[in-house]
Structures are given as C-alpha cells and as structure tokens.
py3Dmol code that shows the C-alpha trace and the ligand (Angstrom):
import py3Dmol

protein = """\
ATOM      1  CA  MET A   1      58.322 186.516 100.689  1.00  0.00           C
ATOM      2  CA  LYS A   2      58.894 183.232 102.494  1.00  0.00           C
ATOM      3  CA  THR A   3      57.166 179.883 102.445  1.00  0.00           C
ATOM      4  CA  TYR A   4      55.388 178.374 105.407  1.00  0.00           C
ATOM      5  CA  THR A   5      57.401 176.280 107.837  1.00  0.00           C
ATOM      6  CA  THR A   6      56.515 172.617 108.404  1.00  0.00           C
ATOM      7  CA  SER A   7      55.806 173.244 112.088  1.00  0.00           C
ATOM      8  CA  MET A   8      52.697 174.752 113.634  1.00  0.00           C
ATOM      9  CA  ASN A   9      51.442 175.587 117.110  1.00  0.00           C
ATOM     10  CA  LEU A  10      48.336 173.570 117.897  1.00  0.00           C
ATOM     11  CA  ASN A  11      46.610 175.978 120.193  1.00  0.00           C
ATOM     12  CA  THR A  12      46.772 179.370 118.584  1.00  0.00           C
ATOM     13  CA  GLN A  13      43.497 181.088 117.821  1.00  0.00           C
ATOM     14  CA  ASN A  14      43.096 183.823 115.301  1.00  0.00           C
ATOM     15  CA  THR A  15      41.535 186.965 116.698  1.00  0.00           C
ATOM     16  CA  LYS A  16      38.207 186.107 115.107  1.00  0.00           C
ATOM     17  CA  ALA A  17      37.892 182.890 117.122  1.00  0.00           C
ATOM     18  CA  GLU A  18      39.208 184.308 120.383  1.00  0.00           C
ATOM     19  CA  GLY A  19      37.104 183.433 123.394  1.00  0.00           C
ATOM     20  CA  THR A  20      35.614 180.320 121.778  1.00  0.00           C
ATOM     21  CA  ILE A  21      36.526 176.650 121.924  1.00  0.00           C
ATOM     22  CA  ILE A  22      37.474 176.797 118.223  1.00  0.00           C
ATOM     23  CA  ARG A  23      41.159 176.289 117.438  1.00  0.00           C
ATOM     24  CA  ASN A  24      42.371 177.068 113.962  1.00  0.00           C
ATOM     25  CA  CYS A  25      44.647 174.457 112.626  1.00  0.00           C
ATOM     26  CA  ASP A  26      46.092 173.119 109.382  1.00  0.00           C
ATOM     27  CA  THR A  27      47.580 169.936 108.077  1.00  0.00           C
ATOM     28  CA  ILE A  28      48.741 171.768 104.981  1.00  0.00           C
ATOM     29  CA  ARG A  29      49.454 175.485 104.835  1.00  0.00           C
ATOM     30  CA  GLY A  30      49.155 177.480 101.641  1.00  0.00           C
ATOM     31  CA  CYS A  31      46.917 176.577  98.729  1.00  0.00           C
ATOM     32  CA  SER A  32      46.997 176.578  94.956  1.00  0.00           C
ATOM     33  CA  ASN A  33      43.223 176.797  94.427  1.00  0.00           C
ATOM     34  CA  ASN A  34      43.612 180.546  93.986  1.00  0.00           C
ATOM     35  CA  CYS A  35      40.023 181.417  94.919  1.00  0.00           C
ATOM     36  CA  VAL A  36      38.785 184.943  94.361  1.00  0.00           C
ATOM     37  CA  SER A  37      39.048 186.992  97.558  1.00  0.00           C
ATOM     38  CA  CYS A  38      40.428 184.057  99.503  1.00  0.00           C
ATOM     39  CA  TYR A  39      40.484 185.154 103.136  1.00  0.00           C
ATOM     40  CA  ALA A  40      43.476 182.969 103.928  1.00  0.00           C
ATOM     41  CA  LYS A  41      45.500 184.220 101.004  1.00  0.00           C
ATOM     42  CA  ILE A  42      44.839 187.844 101.888  1.00  0.00           C
ATOM     43  CA  ASN A  43      46.026 187.171 105.413  1.00  0.00           C
ATOM     44  CA  SER A  44      49.153 185.448 104.182  1.00  0.00           C
ATOM     45  CA  MET A  45      50.586 188.194 102.054  1.00  0.00           C
ATOM     46  CA  LYS A  46      54.044 187.794 103.554  1.00  0.00           C
ATOM     47  CA  THR A  47      54.058 184.137 102.682  1.00  0.00           C
ATOM     48  CA  GLU A  48      54.179 182.255  99.409  1.00  0.00           C
ATOM     49  CA  PHE A  49      50.592 181.206  99.778  1.00  0.00           C
ATOM     50  CA  HIS A  50      50.278 179.312  96.499  1.00  0.00           C
ATOM     51  CA  ILE A  51      52.911 176.772  97.551  1.00  0.00           C
ATOM     52  CA  PRO A  52      51.251 174.237  99.868  1.00  0.00           C
ATOM     53  CA  VAL A  53      53.535 173.070 102.670  1.00  0.00           C
ATOM     54  CA  GLU A  54      52.690 169.932 104.614  1.00  0.00           C
ATOM     55  CA  ILE A  55      52.854 170.269 108.398  1.00  0.00           C
ATOM     56  CA  GLN A  56      55.246 167.692 109.830  1.00  0.00           C
ATOM     57  CA  ASN A  57      55.004 168.462 113.525  1.00  0.00           C
ATOM     58  CA  TYR A  58      52.851 170.425 115.923  1.00  0.00           C
ATOM     59  CA  THR A  59      54.001 172.180 119.040  1.00  0.00           C
ATOM     60  CA  GLY A  60      51.673 171.998 122.035  1.00  0.00           C
ATOM     61  CA  LYS A  61      49.253 169.275 123.060  1.00  0.00           C
ATOM     62  CA  VAL A  62      45.757 168.572 121.800  1.00  0.00           C
ATOM     63  CA  ASP A  63      43.278 170.359 124.056  1.00  0.00           C
ATOM     64  CA  PRO A  64      40.488 167.846 124.774  1.00  0.00           C
ATOM     65  CA  ASN A  65      37.984 170.678 125.278  1.00  0.00           C
ATOM     66  CA  ALA A  66      38.700 172.395 121.972  1.00  0.00           C
ATOM     67  CA  LEU A  67      37.077 172.020 118.576  1.00  0.00           C
ATOM     68  CA  TYR A  68      39.808 171.945 115.954  1.00  0.00           C
ATOM     69  CA  ARG A  69      38.930 173.597 112.659  1.00  0.00           C
ATOM     70  CA  ILE A  70      41.349 172.111 110.170  1.00  0.00           C
ATOM     71  CA  GLY A  71      41.744 174.117 106.995  1.00  0.00           C
ATOM     72  CA  THR A  72      42.392 177.687 107.968  1.00  0.00           C
ATOM     73  CA  VAL A  73      45.163 178.790 105.634  1.00  0.00           C
ATOM     74  CA  GLY A  74      45.287 175.667 103.524  1.00  0.00           C
ATOM     75  CA  ASP A  75      43.043 172.913 102.232  1.00  0.00           C
ATOM     76  CA  PRO A  76      43.332 169.486 103.905  1.00  0.00           C
ATOM     77  CA  ALA A  77      42.138 167.901 100.632  1.00  0.00           C
ATOM     78  CA  THR A  78      45.390 168.964  98.961  1.00  0.00           C
ATOM     79  CA  ASN A  79      46.702 165.647 100.264  1.00  0.00           C
ATOM     80  CA  TRP A  80      44.171 163.537 102.142  1.00  0.00           C
ATOM     81  CA  SER A  81      46.705 160.805 102.919  1.00  0.00           C
ATOM     82  CA  HIS A  82      48.957 163.301 104.651  1.00  0.00           C
ATOM     83  CA  THR A  83      46.017 164.947 106.417  1.00  0.00           C
ATOM     84  CA  GLU A  84      44.680 161.652 107.711  1.00  0.00           C
ATOM     85  CA  SER A  85      48.006 160.297 108.920  1.00  0.00           C
ATOM     86  CA  LEU A  86      48.760 163.573 110.725  1.00  0.00           C
ATOM     87  CA  ILE A  87      45.337 163.560 112.377  1.00  0.00           C
ATOM     88  CA  LYS A  88      45.839 159.949 113.487  1.00  0.00           C
ATOM     89  CA  SER A  89      49.314 160.502 114.860  1.00  0.00           C
ATOM     90  CA  THR A  90      48.339 163.726 116.644  1.00  0.00           C
ATOM     91  CA  GLY A  91      45.289 162.212 118.287  1.00  0.00           C
ATOM     92  CA  PHE A  92      42.651 164.769 117.310  1.00  0.00           C
ATOM     93  CA  LYS A  93      39.212 163.693 118.485  1.00  0.00           C
ATOM     94  CA  ASN A  94      37.029 166.763 118.210  1.00  0.00           C
ATOM     95  CA  PHE A  95      37.704 168.263 114.810  1.00  0.00           C
ATOM     96  CA  PHE A  96      36.239 169.104 111.449  1.00  0.00           C
ATOM     97  CA  CYS A  97      37.769 170.035 108.114  1.00  0.00           C
ATOM     98  CA  ILE A  98      37.036 172.972 105.860  1.00  0.00           C
ATOM     99  CA  THR A  99      37.767 172.113 102.254  1.00  0.00           C
ATOM    100  CA  LYS A 100      36.989 173.027  98.682  1.00  0.00           C
ATOM    101  CA  LEU A 101      37.138 169.293  98.028  1.00  0.00           C
ATOM    102  CA  GLN A 102      38.985 169.488  94.737  1.00  0.00           C
ATOM    103  CA  SER A 103      40.283 165.995  95.411  1.00  0.00           C
ATOM    104  CA  VAL A 104      39.040 162.860  97.129  1.00  0.00           C
ATOM    105  CA  ALA A 105      42.137 160.803  96.346  1.00  0.00           C
ATOM    106  CA  GLY A 106      43.336 159.129  99.533  1.00  0.00           C
ATOM    107  CA  TYR A 107      40.166 159.987 101.478  1.00  0.00           C
ATOM    108  CA  THR A 108      39.147 157.074 103.705  1.00  0.00           C
ATOM    109  CA  GLY A 109      36.374 158.593 105.828  1.00  0.00           C
ATOM    110  CA  LEU A 110      38.547 159.393 108.848  1.00  0.00           C
ATOM    111  CA  CYS A 111      37.684 163.076 108.461  1.00  0.00           C
ATOM    112  CA  ASN A 112      33.997 162.476 108.847  1.00  0.00           C
ATOM    113  CA  ARG A 113      32.864 166.042 109.454  1.00  0.00           C
ATOM    114  CA  LEU A 114      33.431 168.337 106.514  1.00  0.00           C
ATOM    115  CA  GLN A 115      32.446 171.897 105.779  1.00  0.00           C
ATOM    116  CA  VAL A 116      32.688 171.978 102.006  1.00  0.00           C
ATOM    117  CA  SER A 117      33.150 175.349 100.350  1.00  0.00           C
ATOM    118  CA  VAL A 118      31.173 175.763  97.125  1.00  0.00           C
ATOM    119  CA  ASP A 119      32.356 178.570  94.888  1.00  0.00           C
ATOM    120  CA  PRO A 120      29.989 180.099  92.311  1.00  0.00           C
ATOM    121  CA  LEU A 121      32.754 182.411  91.093  1.00  0.00           C
ATOM    122  CA  ASN A 122      34.680 179.485  89.674  1.00  0.00           C
ATOM    123  CA  PRO A 123      32.544 177.139  87.511  1.00  0.00           C
ATOM    124  CA  GLU A 124      35.258 174.468  87.223  1.00  0.00           C
ATOM    125  CA  HIS A 125      35.876 174.286  90.942  1.00  0.00           C
ATOM    126  CA  PHE A 126      32.133 174.431  91.531  1.00  0.00           C
ATOM    127  CA  GLU A 127      31.418 171.378  89.416  1.00  0.00           C
ATOM    128  CA  LEU A 128      34.294 169.357  90.814  1.00  0.00           C
ATOM    129  CA  THR A 129      33.324 170.172  94.388  1.00  0.00           C
ATOM    130  CA  LEU A 130      29.747 168.991  93.884  1.00  0.00           C
ATOM    131  CA  ASN A 131      30.872 165.859  92.010  1.00  0.00           C
ATOM    132  CA  HIS A 132      33.112 164.986  94.919  1.00  0.00           C
ATOM    133  CA  VAL A 133      30.377 165.647  97.467  1.00  0.00           C
ATOM    134  CA  GLU A 134      28.177 163.193  95.548  1.00  0.00           C
ATOM    135  CA  TYR A 135      31.007 160.679  95.594  1.00  0.00           C
ATOM    136  CA  LEU A 136      31.368 160.963  99.365  1.00  0.00           C
ATOM    137  CA  LEU A 137      27.625 160.710  99.923  1.00  0.00           C
ATOM    138  CA  GLU A 138      27.588 157.511  97.904  1.00  0.00           C
ATOM    139  CA  PHE A 139      30.725 155.811  99.205  1.00  0.00           C
ATOM    140  CA  PHE A 140      31.139 157.391 102.652  1.00  0.00           C
ATOM    141  CA  PRO A 141      27.552 157.918 103.829  1.00  0.00           C
ATOM    142  CA  GLU A 142      28.655 158.332 107.448  1.00  0.00           C
ATOM    143  CA  THR A 143      30.508 161.525 106.569  1.00  0.00           C
ATOM    144  CA  GLN A 144      28.605 164.584 107.761  1.00  0.00           C
ATOM    145  CA  ILE A 145      28.739 167.435 105.310  1.00  0.00           C
ATOM    146  CA  ILE A 146      27.815 171.092 105.659  1.00  0.00           C
ATOM    147  CA  LEU A 147      27.836 173.071 102.425  1.00  0.00           C
ATOM    148  CA  ARG A 148      29.489 176.443 102.830  1.00  0.00           C
ATOM    149  CA  ILE A 149      27.981 178.266  99.885  1.00  0.00           C
ATOM    150  CA  ARG A 150      29.996 181.354  98.977  1.00  0.00           C
ATOM    151  CA  SER A 151      27.479 184.028  98.122  1.00  0.00           C
ATOM    152  CA  CYS A 152      27.447 187.479  96.583  1.00  0.00           C
ATOM    153  CA  ALA A 153      25.093 190.002  94.991  1.00  0.00           C
ATOM    154  CA  SER A 154      25.944 189.851  91.316  1.00  0.00           C
ATOM    155  CA  SER A 155      24.040 190.756  88.179  1.00  0.00           C
ATOM    156  CA  THR A 156      25.915 188.074  86.222  1.00  0.00           C
ATOM    157  CA  LEU A 157      23.545 185.357  85.126  1.00  0.00           C
ATOM    158  CA  TRP A 158      25.911 182.390  85.426  1.00  0.00           C
ATOM    159  CA  ILE A 159      26.928 183.331  88.965  1.00  0.00           C
ATOM    160  CA  ASN A 160      23.284 183.473  90.008  1.00  0.00           C
ATOM    161  CA  ILE A 161      22.569 180.178  88.268  1.00  0.00           C
ATOM    162  CA  LEU A 162      25.438 178.497  90.115  1.00  0.00           C
ATOM    163  CA  GLN A 163      24.299 179.919  93.456  1.00  0.00           C
ATOM    164  CA  ARG A 164      20.822 178.524  92.756  1.00  0.00           C
ATOM    165  CA  GLN A 165      22.285 175.164  91.736  1.00  0.00           C
ATOM    166  CA  ALA A 166      24.212 174.961  94.995  1.00  0.00           C
ATOM    167  CA  ILE A 167      21.014 175.602  96.965  1.00  0.00           C
ATOM    168  CA  ASP A 168      19.123 172.986  94.928  1.00  0.00           C
ATOM    169  CA  PHE A 169      21.951 170.508  95.433  1.00  0.00           C
ATOM    170  CA  ALA A 170      21.780 171.005  99.190  1.00  0.00           C
ATOM    171  CA  LYS A 171      18.026 170.477  99.118  1.00  0.00           C
ATOM    172  CA  LYS A 172      18.313 167.350  96.994  1.00  0.00           C
ATOM    173  CA  TYR A 173      20.712 165.713  99.428  1.00  0.00           C
ATOM    174  CA  ASN A 174      19.293 167.283 102.559  1.00  0.00           C
ATOM    175  CA  LEU A 175      22.548 169.016 103.421  1.00  0.00           C
ATOM    176  CA  THR A 176      22.853 171.818 105.934  1.00  0.00           C
ATOM    177  CA  VAL A 177      23.931 175.100 104.348  1.00  0.00           C
ATOM    178  CA  LEU A 178      26.151 177.729 105.891  1.00  0.00           C
ATOM    179  CA  GLU A 179      26.142 180.911 103.835  1.00  0.00           C
ATOM    180  CA  THR A 180      29.577 182.511 103.598  1.00  0.00           C
ATOM    181  CA  ARG A 181      29.299 185.925 102.005  1.00  0.00           C
ATOM    182  CA  ILE A 182      32.291 186.836  99.884  1.00  0.00           C
ATOM    183  CA  ARG A 183      34.184 189.941 100.899  1.00  0.00           C
ATOM    184  CA  PHE A 184      36.075 191.570  98.077  1.00  0.00           C
ATOM    185  CA  ARG A 185      39.475 193.062  98.472  1.00  0.00           C
ATOM    186  CA  LYS A 186      39.813 194.661  95.057  1.00  0.00           C
ATOM    187  CA  LYS A 187      37.532 197.062  93.258  1.00  0.00           C
ATOM    188  CA  SER A 188      38.529 195.342  90.011  1.00  0.00           C
ATOM    189  CA  ASP A 189      36.898 192.130  91.300  1.00  0.00           C
ATOM    190  CA  LEU A 190      33.654 193.975  91.994  1.00  0.00           C
ATOM    191  CA  LYS A 191      33.706 195.016  88.356  1.00  0.00           C
ATOM    192  CA  LYS A 192      34.793 191.646  87.001  1.00  0.00           C
ATOM    193  CA  TYR A 193      31.933 189.796  88.715  1.00  0.00           C
ATOM    194  CA  CYS A 194      29.356 192.589  88.245  1.00  0.00           C
ATOM    195  CA  ILE A 195      28.845 192.942  91.974  1.00  0.00           C
ATOM    196  CA  CYS A 196      25.947 195.218  92.950  1.00  0.00           C
ATOM    197  CA  ASP A 197      27.898 197.579  95.162  1.00  0.00           C
ATOM    198  CA  LYS A 198      24.801 199.037  96.816  1.00  0.00           C
ATOM    199  CA  TYR A 199      24.857 195.933  99.041  1.00  0.00           C
ATOM    200  CA  TYR A 200      28.475 196.483 100.083  1.00  0.00           C
ATOM    201  CA  SER A 201      30.518 199.070 101.896  1.00  0.00           C
ATOM    202  CA  PHE A 202      34.267 199.379 102.308  1.00  0.00           C
ATOM    203  CA  ARG A 203      35.156 198.568 105.902  1.00  0.00           C
ATOM    204  CA  LYS A 204      38.325 197.207 107.453  1.00  0.00           C
ATOM    205  CA  ASN A 205      40.131 196.798 104.098  1.00  0.00           C
ATOM    206  CA  PHE A 206      37.338 194.903 102.343  1.00  0.00           C
ATOM    207  CA  PHE A 207      34.201 195.565 100.395  1.00  0.00           C
ATOM    208  CA  ARG A 208      31.953 193.809 102.880  1.00  0.00           C
ATOM    209  CA  PRO A 209      28.269 192.954 102.542  1.00  0.00           C
ATOM    210  CA  HIS A 210      25.990 195.019 104.721  1.00  0.00           C
ATOM    211  CA  LYS A 211      25.654 193.482 108.152  1.00  0.00           C
ATOM    212  CA  GLY A 212      23.017 190.810 108.476  1.00  0.00           C
ATOM    213  CA  ILE A 213      22.162 190.640 104.772  1.00  0.00           C
ATOM    214  CA  SER A 214      21.648 187.276 103.039  1.00  0.00           C
ATOM    215  CA  PHE A 215      22.226 186.807  99.328  1.00  0.00           C
ATOM    216  CA  LEU A 216      21.040 183.217  99.140  1.00  0.00           C
ATOM    217  CA  LYS A 217      17.764 184.217 100.751  1.00  0.00           C
ATOM    218  CA  ILE A 218      17.107 180.821 102.199  1.00  0.00           C
ATOM    219  CA  ASP A 219      16.534 179.868 105.764  1.00  0.00           C
ATOM    220  CA  SER A 220      20.142 179.002 106.586  1.00  0.00           C
ATOM    221  CA  PRO A 221      22.707 180.275 109.055  1.00  0.00           C
ATOM    222  CA  ILE A 222      25.169 182.891 107.890  1.00  0.00           C
ATOM    223  CA  CYS A 223      28.825 182.931 108.855  1.00  0.00           C
ATOM    224  CA  ASP A 224      29.593 185.951 111.054  1.00  0.00           C
ATOM    225  CA  LYS A 225      26.263 187.532 110.177  1.00  0.00           C
ATOM    226  CA  PHE A 226      26.754 190.636 112.283  1.00  0.00           C
ATOM    227  CA  GLU A 227      30.565 190.784 112.196  1.00  0.00           C
ATOM    228  CA  LYS A 228      30.846 190.023 115.878  1.00  0.00           C
ATOM    229  CA  SER A 229      33.445 187.348 115.134  1.00  0.00           C
ATOM    230  CA  CYS A 230      33.094 183.642 115.918  1.00  0.00           C
ATOM    231  CA  LYS A 231      32.170 184.383 119.515  1.00  0.00           C
ATOM    232  CA  GLY A 232      28.970 186.052 118.398  1.00  0.00           C
ATOM    233  CA  CYS A 233      28.216 183.330 115.867  1.00  0.00           C
ATOM    234  CA  LEU A 234      29.413 179.895 116.914  1.00  0.00           C
ATOM    235  CA  ASN A 235      27.791 178.289 113.884  1.00  0.00           C
ATOM    236  CA  CYS A 236      30.895 176.142 113.572  1.00  0.00           C
ATOM    237  CA  VAL A 237      30.178 174.718 117.012  1.00  0.00           C
ATOM    238  CA  ASN A 238      26.405 174.569 116.998  1.00  0.00           C
ATOM    239  CA  LEU A 239      25.726 173.233 113.512  1.00  0.00           C
ATOM    240  CA  TRP A 240      27.573 169.999 114.218  1.00  0.00           C
ATOM    241  CA  LYS A 241      25.521 169.508 117.358  1.00  0.00           C
ATOM    242  CA  GLU A 242      22.350 170.102 115.390  1.00  0.00           C
ATOM    243  CA  ILE A 243      23.103 167.620 112.650  1.00  0.00           C
ATOM    244  CA  ASN A 244      24.780 165.062 114.870  1.00  0.00           C
ATOM    245  CA  ASN A 245      21.571 163.130 115.309  1.00  0.00           C
ATOM    246  CA  ALA A 246      20.425 163.577 111.739  1.00  0.00           C
ATOM    247  CA  GLN A 247      20.358 160.501 109.554  1.00  0.00           C
ATOM    248  CA  PRO A 248      23.270 160.300 107.144  1.00  0.00           C
ATOM    249  CA  TYR A 249      22.231 160.465 103.497  1.00  0.00           C
ATOM    250  CA  LYS A 250      21.408 157.078 102.052  1.00  0.00           C
ATOM    251  CA  LYS A 251      20.919 156.606  98.341  1.00  0.00           C
ATOM    252  CA  SER A 252      17.378 155.511  97.629  1.00  0.00           C
ATOM    253  CA  ALA A 253      17.018 152.059  96.074  1.00  0.00           C
TER     254      ALA A 253
END
"""
ligand_1 = """\
8
LIG
S 30.446 180.243 110.957
Fe 30.642 181.488 112.781
S 31.926 180.289 114.078
Fe 32.230 179.511 112.001
S 33.915 180.719 111.100
Fe 32.053 181.780 110.613
S 31.885 183.296 112.260
Fe 33.273 181.737 113.008
"""
view = py3Dmol.view(width=600, height=400)
view.addModel(protein, "pdb")
view.setStyle({"model": 0}, {"cartoon": {"style": "trace"}})
view.addModel(ligand_1, "xyz")
view.setStyle({"model": 1}, {"stick": {}})
view.zoomTo()
view.show()
C-alpha cells in the first residue's frame, strides 16, 4: 500500500469519461468518509485511500474546452480553503465539485456549482449533508446545487425513510436531483442493508442494479442509466446547462 502523491495530471480521463469533455480531477485525493461501496475507494485499492492527500501541483495545462469534475477520488470539502486556493491558482473556469459536504468551513462561494452526494446508508452523514446544503442555500444563494441521491432497493425502513426525505428536501428547495444507484461490492453489504437482490445482478465485479431501473421513482435523471459510460449519459454536462438559467433559491420573507 502507498499513499497518493501530491502531484496530479490535469488532463487524464478515466475510461468511463473517455470521449467526453469531462476531465476527472481532484484537489484532495483519498477520503476518510468511508462510504459504503465507495466507487473511488474500490478503485484505489493499491492506495491508502482513507488518508487524504492535498494536491500541491498539477502537470499539464487547463484545457479551456473541458469541464473539470473535481472530486473523483477525494472530497474537495475535506479542506475548502485548500480546494479554493488551488482552483484560483490553477485558473479553472469550467468546473464543478462533487462532494458529500461534510464540512463548509472555509467555503467562500468560489466553487459555485456543486453536485452534493446524499447518502441514505449513513444517517449521520445524511443529516450533516442536508444541514450544510441548507446553510449554503441561505448564505450562498448563488451556488448552484444538484443533489446526487444515492439510491438502492432495500427493505429496511430507515433507509427508505431517508431516501424519501432526500426527495422531499429536493422538492422543498427546488433542487435538481441526479439519482446515483449504489453498486455493492460485497455480498455482506447486501445482507447488512437488506438489499432486495432481485433488482441486482453481479456484473463486472459489482452487484449492479438492473439497467435502466430507478429506485427513487421520481422524474429525475439517473447517472449512467444504461451503463454506456459518461459518453452515453452526459448528465454531468447537460444538467448544468439546464439549470444555468434557473433562479437561485431565495429564502422567502
Ligand atoms: S451522471 Fe452521467 S456523465 Fe455524470 S458521472 Fe454519471 S454517467 Fe458520467
């Protein structure tokens, strides 16, 4: 096992995003949130994933035609001050952050497009995430937020309640939802969270939901709905365009 280095190439794409304008990028690599079936953790098995390492320098130049997706194998909210100063010094223009938003300390609004991951498998994280979203809506109303609701088919009551709460929260604040269906690596996790396995099959090392299926059952886009990779989805590109003209949330008087 080794830890991440403090250097990162700016213009690598993972295979999923190949052929798109999306570039996967991080300001911090590794994460201590320890989410169930974390995609990044699973893909970082050779690395000490739980130890976040701050990127100090990028190799390569910012591609003005690319959309940088910051938060691929780490959470930019781990240290907003570091994230913001790195973004400023690098000169990113077209970017958004993916975050579980477990912290808003040091956030100044510079990262004004966020895809916030809401996790019904972790009640503590879930509550903190939504509290922080409310904080941003109140104090940084120009920040555009998409809720990435992690979804699954479970017979556990509290998981279903939290999924419902996330949907209601999005409705209350008029937030766009992107459903991200959880893939499970371990059979023990299927058992632990009472996952209804009739909706899943084991493909490419994961228990994956059947193609095209929605667990939230609302009219919202689904990440990689038909497993054709980002090229066949492009929600990360198109959703920002769609909400760009939408009015930011303003608290009613
Ligand atoms: S929403 Fe679409 S474009 Fe974004 S990560 Fe998922 S598959 Fe890729």
